BALOBA-1460 file (C-alpha; in Angstrom, 3 decimals):
// residues 270
<rec num="1" residu="m" x="0.010" y="0.007" z="0.092"/>
<rec num="2" residu="t" x="1.023" y="3.675" z="-0.602"/>
<rec num="3" residu="v" x="1.206" y="6.400" z="2.064"/>
<rec num="4" residu="q" x="-2.033" y="7.754" z="0.542"/>
<rec num="5" residu="n" x="-3.805" y="4.376" z="0.838"/>
<rec num="6" residu="y" x="-2.882" y="3.991" z="4.380"/>
<rec num="7" residu="v" x="-3.863" y="7.550" z="5.353"/>
<rec num="8" residu="k" x="-7.127" y="7.315" z="3.447"/>
<rec num="9" residu="s" x="-8.097" y="3.924" z="5.202"/>
<rec num="10" residu="f" x="-6.999" y="5.501" z="8.581"/>
<rec num="11" residu="e" x="-9.170" y="8.607" z="8.122"/>
<rec num="12" residu="d" x="-12.284" y="6.606" z="6.949"/>
<rec num="13" residu="r" x="-11.940" y="4.372" z="10.006"/>
<rec num="14" residu="m" x="-11.692" y="7.364" z="12.459"/>
<rec num="15" residu="l" x="-14.665" y="9.160" z="10.861"/>
<rec num="16" residu="t" x="-16.949" y="5.961" z="10.975"/>
<rec num="17" residu="s" x="-15.896" y="5.564" z="14.641"/>
<rec num="18" residu="g" x="-17.323" y="9.019" z="15.480"/>
<rec num="19" residu="y" x="-14.105" y="11.042" z="15.857"/>
<rec num="20" residu="a" x="-14.367" y="14.757" z="15.314"/>
<rec num="21" residu="e" x="-12.923" y="16.080" z="12.044"/>
<rec num="22" residu="t" x="-10.379" y="18.189" z="13.904"/>
<rec num="23" residu="s" x="-9.050" y="14.964" z="15.654"/>
<rec num="24" residu="v" x="-8.983" y="13.054" z="12.406"/>
<rec num="25" residu="e" x="-7.108" y="15.941" z="10.728"/>
<rec num="26" residu="s" x="-4.554" y="16.022" z="13.542"/>
<rec num="27" residu="y" x="-3.983" y="12.328" z="13.835"/>
<rec num="28" residu="s" x="-3.872" y="11.909" z="10.070"/>
<rec num="29" residu="n" x="-1.147" y="14.528" z="9.853"/>
<rec num="30" residu="y" x="1.145" y="12.624" z="12.224"/>
<rec num="31" residu="l" x="0.362" y="9.261" z="10.596"/>
<rec num="32" residu="s" x="1.375" y="10.725" z="7.207"/>
<rec num="33" residu="r" x="4.658" y="12.019" z="8.659"/>
<rec num="34" residu="f" x="5.375" y="8.690" z="10.267"/>
<rec num="35" residu="l" x="4.704" y="6.815" z="7.059"/>
<rec num="36" residu="r" x="6.861" y="9.239" z="4.977"/>
<rec num="37" residu="f" x="9.501" y="8.764" z="7.686"/>
<rec num="38" residu="m" x="9.275" y="5.005" z="7.189"/>
<rec num="39" residu="s" x="9.576" y="5.373" z="3.416"/>
<rec num="40" residu="a" x="12.687" y="7.444" z="3.880"/>
<rec num="41" residu="f" x="14.472" y="5.369" z="6.571"/>
<rec num="42" residu="g" x="12.899" y="2.066" z="6.445"/>
<rec num="43" residu="e" x="10.505" y="-0.006" z="4.324"/>
<rec num="44" residu="l" x="6.961" y="0.993" z="4.145"/>
<rec num="45" residu="g" x="4.690" y="-1.765" z="5.367"/>
<rec num="46" residu="v" x="7.389" y="-3.279" z="7.670"/>
<rec num="47" residu="f" x="6.561" y="-1.784" z="11.073"/>
<rec num="48" residu="d" x="8.286" y="-2.497" z="14.492"/>
<rec num="49" residu="p" x="8.481" y="-0.660" z="17.900"/>
<rec num="50" residu="a" x="11.994" y="0.670" z="17.108"/>
<rec num="51" residu="s" x="10.717" y="2.493" z="14.101"/>
<rec num="52" residu="a" x="7.881" y="4.013" z="16.096"/>
<rec num="53" residu="r" x="10.115" y="5.053" z="18.986"/>
<rec num="54" residu="l" x="12.718" y="6.627" z="16.529"/>
<rec num="55" residu="f" x="9.912" y="8.683" z="14.894"/>
<rec num="56" residu="l" x="8.460" y="9.854" z="18.137"/>
<rec num="57" residu="r" x="11.951" y="11.003" z="19.335"/>
<rec num="58" residu="s" x="12.216" y="13.196" z="16.249"/>
<rec num="59" residu="i" x="9.324" y="15.275" z="17.615"/>
<rec num="60" residu="s" x="10.626" y="17.745" z="20.110"/>
<rec num="61" residu="c" x="7.331" y="19.085" z="21.582"/>
<rec num="62" residu="f" x="6.103" y="16.779" z="24.344"/>
<rec num="63" residu="k" x="2.404" y="17.510" z="23.625"/>
<rec num="64" residu="s" x="2.895" y="16.952" z="19.816"/>
<rec num="65" residu="r" x="4.681" y="13.699" z="20.671"/>
<rec num="66" residu="s" x="1.875" y="12.502" z="22.780"/>
<rec num="67" residu="i" x="-0.719" y="13.219" z="20.024"/>
<rec num="68" residu="a" x="1.537" y="11.539" z="17.527"/>
<rec num="69" residu="r" x="1.769" y="8.453" z="19.809"/>
<rec num="70" residu="s" x="-2.026" y="8.291" z="20.057"/>
<rec num="71" residu="a" x="-2.247" y="8.451" z="16.226"/>
<rec num="72" residu="l" x="0.140" y="5.592" z="15.747"/>
<rec num="73" residu="k" x="-1.554" y="3.545" z="18.525"/>
<rec num="74" residu="y" x="-4.953" y="3.968" z="16.672"/>
<rec num="75" residu="f" x="-3.406" y="3.113" z="13.342"/>
<rec num="76" residu="f" x="-1.655" y="-0.094" z="14.623"/>
<rec num="77" residu="e" x="-4.668" y="-1.296" z="16.658"/>
<rec num="78" residu="n" x="-7.538" y="-0.466" z="14.298"/>
<rec num="79" residu="c" x="-6.193" y="-0.352" z="10.772"/>
<rec num="80" residu="i" x="-3.447" y="-2.976" z="10.406"/>
<rec num="81" residu="d" x="-4.138" y="-5.285" z="13.484"/>
<rec num="82" residu="l" x="-0.696" y="-4.932" z="15.031"/>
<rec num="83" residu="p" x="-1.515" y="-3.734" z="18.556"/>
<rec num="84" residu="e" x="1.616" y="-5.327" z="19.960"/>
<rec num="85" residu="i" x="3.876" y="-2.704" z="18.344"/>
<rec num="86" residu="m" x="2.882" y="0.145" z="20.728"/>
<rec num="87" residu="e" x="3.141" y="-2.114" z="23.766"/>
<rec num="88" residu="d" x="6.982" y="-1.538" z="23.601"/>
<rec num="89" residu="v" x="6.546" y="2.316" z="22.952"/>
<rec num="90" residu="p" x="6.166" y="4.055" z="26.311"/>
<rec num="91" residu="a" x="3.411" y="6.539" z="26.863"/>
<rec num="92" residu="i" x="4.230" y="10.199" z="26.921"/>
<rec num="93" residu="r" x="3.534" y="11.443" z="30.422"/>
<rec num="94" residu="l" x="2.434" y="15.219" z="30.267"/>
<rec num="95" residu="k" x="2.368" y="17.533" z="33.215"/>
<rec num="96" residu="q" x="-1.323" y="18.517" z="33.484"/>
<rec num="97" residu="a" x="-1.774" y="22.306" z="33.481"/>
<rec num="98" residu="m" x="-4.557" y="23.752" z="35.514"/>
<rec num="99" residu="p" x="-7.324" y="24.647" z="33.178"/>
<rec num="100" residu="t" x="-8.086" y="28.386" z="32.539"/>
<rec num="101" residu="v" x="-11.281" y="29.434" z="34.152"/>
<rec num="102" residu="l" x="-12.968" y="32.796" z="34.168"/>
<rec num="103" residu="s" x="-14.994" y="34.130" z="36.976"/>
<rec num="104" residu="r" x="-18.862" y="34.168" z="36.693"/>
<rec num="105" residu="v" x="-18.888" y="37.943" z="36.269"/>
<rec num="106" residu="e" x="-16.346" y="37.619" z="33.447"/>
<rec num="107" residu="v" x="-18.413" y="34.976" z="31.664"/>
<rec num="108" residu="r" x="-21.566" y="37.113" z="32.110"/>
<rec num="109" residu="n" x="-19.689" y="39.978" z="30.456"/>
<rec num="110" residu="v" x="-18.651" y="37.898" z="27.479"/>
<rec num="111" residu="i" x="-22.291" y="36.680" z="27.040"/>
<rec num="112" residu="d" x="-23.473" y="40.275" z="27.139"/>
<rec num="113" residu="q" x="-21.475" y="41.137" z="24.142"/>
<rec num="114" residu="a" x="-23.619" y="38.882" z="21.884"/>
<rec num="115" residu="a" x="-24.834" y="41.040" z="18.943"/>
<rec num="116" residu="n" x="-28.014" y="38.972" z="18.143"/>
<rec num="117" residu="c" x="-29.877" y="35.943" z="19.430"/>
<rec num="118" residu="k" x="-27.905" y="33.536" z="17.346"/>
<rec num="119" residu="e" x="-24.619" y="34.698" z="18.996"/>
<rec num="120" residu="l" x="-26.319" y="34.683" z="22.352"/>
<rec num="121" residu="a" x="-27.629" y="30.994" z="21.789"/>
<rec num="122" residu="i" x="-24.199" y="29.851" z="20.705"/>
<rec num="123" residu="i" x="-22.229" y="31.343" z="23.563"/>
<rec num="124" residu="s" x="-24.916" y="30.292" z="26.077"/>
<rec num="125" residu="v" x="-24.945" y="26.698" z="24.866"/>
<rec num="126" residu="l" x="-21.139" y="26.460" z="25.080"/>
<rec num="127" residu="y" x="-21.036" y="27.840" z="28.614"/>
<rec num="128" residu="t" x="-24.132" y="26.296" z="30.280"/>
<rec num="129" residu="t" x="-23.858" y="22.790" z="28.711"/>
<rec num="130" residu="g" x="-20.081" y="22.454" z="28.535"/>
<rec num="131" residu="v" x="-20.167" y="20.938" z="25.163"/>
<rec num="132" residu="r" x="-17.054" y="20.736" z="23.014"/>
<rec num="133" residu="a" x="-16.780" y="23.027" z="19.981"/>
<rec num="134" residu="a" x="-17.052" y="20.069" z="17.597"/>
<rec num="135" residu="e" x="-20.105" y="18.812" z="19.446"/>
<rec num="136" residu="l" x="-21.786" y="22.162" z="19.182"/>
<rec num="137" residu="r" x="-21.156" y="22.267" z="15.482"/>
<rec num="138" residu="s" x="-22.780" y="18.803" z="15.069"/>
<rec num="139" residu="i" x="-26.030" y="19.527" z="17.117"/>
<rec num="140" residu="k" x="-29.019" y="19.244" z="14.835"/>
<rec num="141" residu="v" x="-32.431" y="20.899" z="15.323"/>
<rec num="142" residu="t" x="-33.906" y="17.355" z="16.048"/>
<rec num="143" residu="d" x="-31.444" y="16.998" z="18.923"/>
<rec num="144" residu="i" x="-33.035" y="19.834" z="20.825"/>
<rec num="145" residu="q" x="-35.552" y="18.159" z="23.164"/>
<rec num="146" residu="l" x="-36.952" y="21.032" z="25.192"/>
<rec num="147" residu="d" x="-39.792" y="18.900" z="26.515"/>
<rec num="148" residu="r" x="-37.119" y="16.925" z="28.318"/>
<rec num="149" residu="s" x="-34.971" y="20.018" z="29.077"/>
<rec num="150" residu="a" x="-32.104" y="18.294" z="27.359"/>
<rec num="151" residu="i" x="-29.950" y="18.365" z="24.207"/>
<rec num="152" residu="l" x="-28.784" y="15.058" z="22.638"/>
<rec num="153" residu="i" x="-25.084" y="15.082" z="21.883"/>
<rec num="154" residu="d" x="-24.995" y="12.402" z="19.303"/>
<rec num="155" residu="y" x="-21.698" y="10.682" z="18.659"/>
<rec num="156" residu="g" x="-19.529" y="12.944" z="20.807"/>
<rec num="157" residu="k" x="-15.875" y="12.447" z="21.440"/>
<rec num="158" residu="g" x="-14.952" y="8.771" z="20.882"/>
<rec num="159" residu="g" x="-18.401" y="8.045" z="19.224"/>
<rec num="160" residu="k" x="-20.270" y="8.195" z="22.626"/>
<rec num="161" residu="s" x="-23.646" y="9.892" z="22.846"/>
<rec num="162" residu="r" x="-25.108" y="11.679" z="25.860"/>
<rec num="163" residu="f" x="-27.699" y="14.157" z="27.000"/>
<rec num="164" residu="v" x="-26.719" y="17.565" z="28.409"/>
<rec num="165" residu="p" x="-29.200" y="19.599" z="30.567"/>
<rec num="166" residu="v" x="-31.006" y="22.700" z="29.344"/>
<rec num="167" residu="s" x="-31.744" y="25.305" z="31.984"/>
<rec num="168" residu="q" x="-34.983" y="27.178" z="31.953"/>
<rec num="169" residu="h" x="-33.051" y="30.328" z="30.882"/>
<rec num="170" residu="l" x="-31.255" y="28.542" z="28.075"/>
<rec num="171" residu="r" x="-34.689" y="27.162" z="26.988"/>
<rec num="172" residu="v" x="-35.978" y="30.558" z="26.485"/>
<rec num="173" residu="l" x="-32.911" y="31.701" z="24.591"/>
<rec num="174" residu="l" x="-33.160" y="28.589" z="22.284"/>
<rec num="175" residu="l" x="-36.880" y="29.182" z="21.591"/>
<rec num="176" residu="d" x="-36.196" y="32.824" z="20.698"/>
<rec num="177" residu="y" x="-33.313" y="31.891" z="18.335"/>
<rec num="178" residu="l" x="-35.402" y="29.071" z="16.719"/>
<rec num="179" residu="r" x="-38.399" y="31.391" z="16.102"/>
<rec num="180" residu="a" x="-36.000" y="34.112" z="14.608"/>
<rec num="181" residu="y" x="-33.676" y="32.055" z="12.392"/>
<rec num="182" residu="k" x="-35.757" y="28.860" z="11.736"/>
<rec num="183" residu="p" x="-32.767" y="26.669" z="11.145"/>
<rec num="184" residu="v" x="-33.739" y="23.443" z="9.274"/>
<rec num="185" residu="d" x="-30.953" y="20.750" z="9.733"/>
<rec num="186" residu="y" x="-28.050" y="21.921" z="11.906"/>
<rec num="187" residu="l" x="-28.831" y="23.996" z="14.863"/>
<rec num="188" residu="f" x="-26.232" y="26.634" z="14.035"/>
<rec num="189" residu="p" x="-25.893" y="26.716" z="10.175"/>
<rec num="190" residu="g" x="-22.835" y="28.448" z="8.785"/>
<rec num="191" residu="e" x="-22.665" y="31.190" z="6.200"/>
<rec num="192" residu="y" x="-21.247" y="28.930" z="3.534"/>
<rec num="193" residu="s" x="-21.756" y="25.526" z="5.097"/>
<rec num="194" residu="d" x="-24.414" y="23.329" z="6.652"/>
<rec num="195" residu="s" x="-23.021" y="24.011" z="10.049"/>
<rec num="196" residu="i" x="-20.942" y="26.833" z="11.532"/>
<rec num="197" residu="s" x="-17.260" y="26.174" z="10.758"/>
<rec num="198" residu="a" x="-14.712" y="25.624" z="13.398"/>
<rec num="199" residu="s" x="-12.856" y="28.800" z="12.390"/>
<rec num="200" residu="a" x="-15.915" y="30.968" z="12.475"/>
<rec num="201" residu="l" x="-16.894" y="29.627" z="15.994"/>
<rec num="202" residu="k" x="-13.410" y="30.401" z="17.215"/>
<rec num="203" residu="r" x="-13.563" y="33.938" z="15.793"/>
<rec num="204" residu="l" x="-16.986" y="34.536" z="17.379"/>
<rec num="205" residu="v" x="-15.861" y="33.441" z="20.861"/>
<rec num="206" residu="r" x="-12.573" y="35.309" z="20.479"/>
<rec num="207" residu="r" x="-14.432" y="38.532" z="19.399"/>
<rec num="208" residu="l" x="-16.914" y="38.276" z="22.299"/>
<rec num="209" residu="g" x="-14.105" y="37.746" z="24.723"/>
<rec num="210" residu="s" x="-12.048" y="40.591" z="23.408"/>
<rec num="211" residu="q" x="-15.013" y="43.037" z="23.672"/>
<rec num="212" residu="a" x="-15.385" y="41.938" z="27.204"/>
<rec num="213" residu="g" x="-11.700" y="42.383" z="27.959"/>
<rec num="214" residu="v" x="-10.827" y="38.754" z="27.947"/>
<rec num="215" residu="e" x="-8.129" y="38.163" z="25.360"/>
<rec num="216" residu="n" x="-7.521" y="34.843" z="23.499"/>
<rec num="217" residu="l" x="-10.867" y="33.357" z="24.730"/>
<rec num="218" residu="h" x="-11.605" y="30.093" z="22.963"/>
<rec num="219" residu="p" x="-14.635" y="27.605" z="23.166"/>
<rec num="220" residu="h" x="-12.799" y="25.045" z="25.395"/>
<rec num="221" residu="i" x="-12.281" y="27.674" z="28.097"/>
<rec num="222" residu="l" x="-16.108" y="28.007" z="28.394"/>
<rec num="223" residu="r" x="-16.279" y="24.284" z="28.895"/>
<rec num="224" residu="h" x="-13.769" y="24.632" z="31.729"/>
<rec num="225" residu="c" x="-15.879" y="27.438" z="33.191"/>
<rec num="226" residu="c" x="-19.015" y="25.288" z="33.046"/>
<rec num="227" residu="a" x="-17.464" y="22.355" z="34.893"/>
<rec num="228" residu="t" x="-15.814" y="24.650" z="37.557"/>
<rec num="229" residu="h" x="-18.840" y="26.772" z="38.175"/>
<rec num="230" residu="l" x="-21.134" y="23.664" z="38.442"/>
<rec num="231" residu="l" x="-18.643" y="22.125" z="40.973"/>
<rec num="232" residu="e" x="-18.690" y="25.390" z="42.912"/>
<rec num="233" residu="s" x="-22.448" y="25.276" z="42.855"/>
<rec num="234" residu="g" x="-22.470" y="21.912" z="44.653"/>
<rec num="235" residu="v" x="-22.983" y="19.615" z="41.614"/>
<rec num="236" residu="s" x="-21.327" y="16.287" z="42.159"/>
<rec num="237" residu="l" x="-18.296" y="15.126" z="40.269"/>
<rec num="238" residu="h" x="-20.156" y="12.024" z="38.903"/>
<rec num="239" residu="s" x="-22.860" y="14.368" z="37.370"/>
<rec num="240" residu="i" x="-20.334" y="16.741" z="35.928"/>
<rec num="241" residu="q" x="-18.489" y="13.762" z="34.448"/>
<rec num="242" residu="k" x="-21.717" y="12.663" z="32.703"/>
<rec num="243" residu="i" x="-22.467" y="16.139" z="31.512"/>
<rec num="244" residu="l" x="-19.040" y="16.703" z="29.985"/>
<rec num="245" residu="g" x="-18.879" y="13.134" z="28.579"/>
<rec num="246" residu="h" x="-15.610" y="12.191" z="30.360"/>
<rec num="247" residu="s" x="-14.980" y="8.481" z="30.222"/>
<rec num="248" residu="d" x="-12.545" y="8.743" z="33.199"/>
<rec num="249" residu="i" x="-13.519" y="10.441" z="36.470"/>
<rec num="250" residu="r" x="-9.926" y="11.480" z="36.817"/>
<rec num="251" residu="t" x="-10.237" y="13.907" z="33.984"/>
<rec num="252" residu="t" x="-13.139" y="15.488" z="35.799"/>
<rec num="253" residu="e" x="-11.363" y="15.639" z="39.116"/>
<rec num="254" residu="r" x="-8.820" y="18.282" z="37.853"/>
<rec num="255" residu="y" x="-11.637" y="20.919" z="38.158"/>
<rec num="256" residu="v" x="-11.536" y="20.477" z="42.031"/>
<rec num="257" residu="m" x="-8.240" y="22.426" z="41.862"/>
<rec num="258" residu="c" x="-9.991" y="25.297" z="39.921"/>
<rec num="259" residu="a" x="-12.861" y="25.701" z="42.286"/>
<rec num="260" residu="t" x="-12.403" y="28.450" z="44.876"/>
<rec num="261" residu="d" x="-15.791" y="28.357" z="46.912"/>
<rec num="262" residu="d" x="-14.427" y="25.989" z="49.504"/>
<rec num="263" residu="y" x="-11.662" y="28.432" z="50.430"/>
<rec num="264" residu="r" x="-14.174" y="31.081" z="51.524"/>
<rec num="265" residu="s" x="-15.075" y="29.185" z="54.606"/>
<rec num="266" residu="i" x="-11.473" y="28.807" z="55.850"/>
<rec num="267" residu="p" x="-10.770" y="30.959" z="58.780"/>
<rec num="268" residu="e" x="-8.082" y="33.742" z="58.666"/>
<rec num="269" residu="l" x="-4.941" y="32.673" z="60.448"/>
<rec num="270" residu="l" x="-3.454" y="36.143" z="61.009"/>
């Protein structure tokens, strides 16, 4: 098989497994680099742990190396049935940085910058439900189940589906938006596409943040804010795990370090 054949098969497999387009693009990039590396320094189609380790060592950034390892692991396990290769390639242990979290006042200021009910609905869904950017872009009108006060996130990260709660306030915002814009298929259609593009969503969030005095705001920060503010409001970690769609509770536990409400009850020592 050629590099193009391997990559095409890899991308098709990831897409049918429910991975977001951004993840497929990122993983595909590293797989393509690995296969070209093999073509130059080895024999394409003859894979072993040593070649995988050598390729990963050529990537200087630890985070990029971790993503590349995940791409190779998926390729060997799901595309060519050689899972044993990555067993001898150690995982990249990254230091977990504390998530960036805005205060509730800062989030309110960002939301207040919305110029119309569509922008207001988008930013409110991101914050109050904690959905990922790719998940928001995939929401369809039929996924809005206001009678159940929920939104179906169909085929979220890793191909898993879940429901996220809709507050009474968000319900009103969504009804106003649906009446005004009357979307037919995707909840938030793009200007030139069926659904709002990833770049357009990032530009919107960044613009609203900048207008509110919050620079470099991106959709995932609103997800961090949602989780942290829910935790500070007394929502259990298990419930937040289900809302965010985390498969491992340890991923959710990192928000404990971001929550500050517990510190207010600690007495002054001086």
